C-alpha positions as CSV (number, residue, x, y, z in Angstrom):
1,X,-3.7,-3.4,10.3
2,X,-3.0,-5.1,7.0
3,X,-1.9,-3.4,3.8
4,X,-1.8,-5.6,0.7
5,X,-0.2,-4.4,-2.5
6,X,-0.7,-6.0,-5.9
7,X,2.5,-7.3,-7.4
8,X,0.9,-8.8,-10.5
9,X,2.4,-7.9,-13.9
10,X,0.2,-4.9,-14.7
11,X,0.7,-3.3,-11.3
12,X,4.4,-4.2,-11.4
13,X,4.7,-2.2,-14.6
14,X,2.9,0.7,-12.9
15,X,5.4,0.8,-10.0
16,X,4.1,-1.6,-7.3
17,X,7.7,-2.2,-6.2
18,X,8.2,1.5,-5.6
19,X,4.9,1.7,-3.7
20,X,5.9,-1.3,-1.5
21,X,9.3,0.3,-0.8
22,X,7.7,3.6,0.2
23,X,5.2,2.0,2.5
24,X,8.1,0.0,4.1
25,X,10.0,3.2,4.5
26,X,7.1,4.9,6.2
27,X,6.5,1.9,8.5
28,X,10.1,1.8,9.5
29,X,10.4,5.6,9.9
30,X,7.4,5.7,12.2
31,X,8.2,2.5,14.2
32,X,4.9,0.8,13.1
33,X,6.2,-2.7,12.2
34,X,4.3,-4.1,15.2
35,X,1.0,-2.5,14.1
36,X,1.1,-2.8,10.3
37,X,1.4,-6.0,8.3
38,X,2.6,-5.2,4.7
39,X,2.1,-8.0,2.2
40,X,1.9,-8.6,-1.6
41,X,-0.5,-10.5,-3.7
42,X,-1.1,-11.2,-7.3
43,X,-4.0,-9.6,-9.4
44,X,-6.8,-8.0,-7.5
45,X,-8.8,-7.6,-10.7
46,X,-8.6,-3.8,-11.0
47,X,-5.6,-3.5,-13.4
48,X,-6.7,-0.4,-15.3
49,X,-6.6,1.9,-12.2
50,X,-2.9,1.7,-11.3
51,X,-1.3,-0.2,-8.4
52,X,-4.0,-1.8,-6.4
53,X,-3.7,-1.5,-2.6
54,X,-6.1,-3.1,-0.1
55,X,-6.2,-1.5,3.3
56,X,-8.2,-3.6,5.7
57,X,-10.2,-5.0,2.8
58,X,-10.9,-1.7,1.1
59,X,-9.4,-1.2,-2.4
60,X,-7.5,1.9,-3.4
61,X,-5.4,2.9,-6.5
62,X,-1.9,4.2,-5.6
63,X,1.1,5.1,-7.7
64,X,4.7,5.8,-6.7
65,X,4.1,9.5,-6.7
66,X,1.1,9.3,-4.4
67,X,2.3,6.5,-2.0
68,X,3.6,8.8,0.8
69,X,0.5,11.0,0.6
70,X,-1.7,7.8,0.7
71,X,0.1,6.6,3.7
72,X,-0.4,9.9,5.5
73,X,-4.0,10.4,4.6
74,X,-5.4,6.8,4.7
75,X,-3.1,4.6,6.8
76,X,-2.0,6.9,9.6
77,X,-5.6,7.9,10.7
78,X,-6.5,4.2,10.8
79,X,-3.4,3.4,12.9
80,X,-4.4,6.1,15.3
81,X,-7.8,4.5,15.8
82,X,-6.4,1.1,16.8
């Protein structure tokens, strides 16, 4: 599974670094480094909605306060499917 987080200027200001760090914590904590590829990219073209995150090609808006919840509700069920 691939998770891509926007690290462009707008998303950076909105906390993309914190989102990436939380995702990395969750991946490490759950031992999923062999099943989840975490990467960054520049602008995804949806700057007004917060930190843009693509999960297997589907776009989401995440912020540092919702990153752990997002991981639990969106990432974990997809990891279980694989």
